[in-house]
N, C-alpha and C positions, 0 to 999 in steps of 0.2 A: 871277421864278418865282412869287412870292406872288400877284402880279396875275393871272398865268395860271391859278393854282389857283382864285382867286376867280371868274374868268370861267367856268371849267369847272364849278364848283359852281352858279353861276347858271344855266348852260345845262342842267345835270341837273335842277335844280328846275323850270325851265320845261317841260322834257320830261315830267317826272312829272305836273305839273299838266295838261298837254295830254292825256296818256294817261288820266288820271282823268276829265277832262271827256268824252273820247270814250266811255269806259266808261259814264259816267252817261247819255250820250245813248242808248246801246244799251239800258241797263237801264230807262230811262224807259218803254220800250215794254212792260215787264212790269207796269206799274201797271194794275190792273183784272183781271189774269190770276190764275189760281190756281197757286201754287207747291207742289211736293211737298217736305215737310219732316218732320223728326222732332221739331221744336220743339212747344211747347204751342200749341194752336189754340183759337179760341173755340167754345163750345157755346151755342147760343141756342134750345134745344128743337127744333132740326132735327137729325135723325140725321147722324152723321159716318161717312164711309167710311174704315176703317182698312186699311192695306196691310201685312200681316204678312210677315216674311221668316223662314222656319223655319231655325234653325241646323242645321248639318251634324250628322247623327246623332240628330236629335230623334225621340223616340218618342211624346211627348205635349207639348202646348203649352197655355198659358193667356194670355189677354189681361188685362193689369193696367192699370187707369186711375188716374192721379194728378191731383189738383187743383193749383191754382197754389201752394199751400203745401207741396206734396210729399206730401200725405196720400193713401193708397190709398183710393179711393172705390168701386171695383168690380173684380171679378175673375171671369173665366169661361173655361170650357174652349173650346179651338179645335181644329179638325182640323189635322193637320200638313200644311199647305198654304199657298201664297202667294195663295190666292183672297181677294179683298177681303171684309171683314166690316163689317156695318153696326152701329154702336154708337148706340143710341137714347137714351142718357142715363138708363137705368133700371137701378138696382142690383139685385143678386140677390134682395133682400128685397122688390122691387116698388116701392120708393120712387124717385121721380125726383130726379136731381141738380139743383142750381140752375145757372142759366146762369153761365158763367165760362170760364176757360182750363183746358184739360185736355191731358195728354200720355199717350201709350200705350207700354207696354213688352210684350215677349214674354218670358215665362219658360217654359223648356222643360226636360224631362228626357230623358235618353238611356237606353241599355241599363241594366237593373237599377235604374232610378229615379234614376240619378246626375244631379244638377242641372247643367245647362249654363249658361254665362254668359248673363245676360239681355241683351236688346238693345231699342233703341227701335223702335217701329213707325211707319211714315210715314202721313201724312194729306195732304190738300190744304187750303190756306187762301188767301183772297184777299189779294193784295198791294196795299197802299194807298200805299206810299211807298218811295223809294229814296234812300239818303243816302251821302255820302262821309265816312268817318271815317278821317282820316289818309290812308293809301294804299289803304284797303280799302273796297269798296262794301258797304253793308248793305241788306237788304231788310226792310221793316217790314210785318207782316201785320195784318189786321183784328184788333183786340183788343190790339195793341201789342207783340206778340212780335217781336224783331229777331234776324236771323241774317245771317251773312256770305253774300254773293251766291253764292260758290262752293259753299255747302252746299245750294243748291237743286238737286235732282236731276232735276226735270222741270217743265214748264210746260204748262198747258192753258187754254183759253178760260174766262173767268169765267162762273159760272152766274147 
């Protein structure tokens, strides 16, 4: 019985490895494409298209931008819409931000100015690598940000 259990474990390990390899083969095609993510993306003085999702009941929204240290670097009013917004890397005071990694959040208020839970806004970033970490595939974006492959919600041709 012990020998049978060892054989079963070996078979399951081989199967998991085979599935991971197949997954890697499929994900390798993502390299060079742009993946939609809520993770931090690189800003290199080229405007970034931000894709906000208004929370249910939102009456007003703001786009809040954070640097790689989690510091707020910019904030601006948005219309309550899921229309894409271009962030040019210029703060409200007119000063340009330095190139680096930035993430975006939506802060909204509802009826009577009651704050709604904030949520991350999506952007697209170029995929440069795919890795297998344990049993999970990870996507690495330009700039070094890594996310689980299942967190990528859309792909498009790289620009």
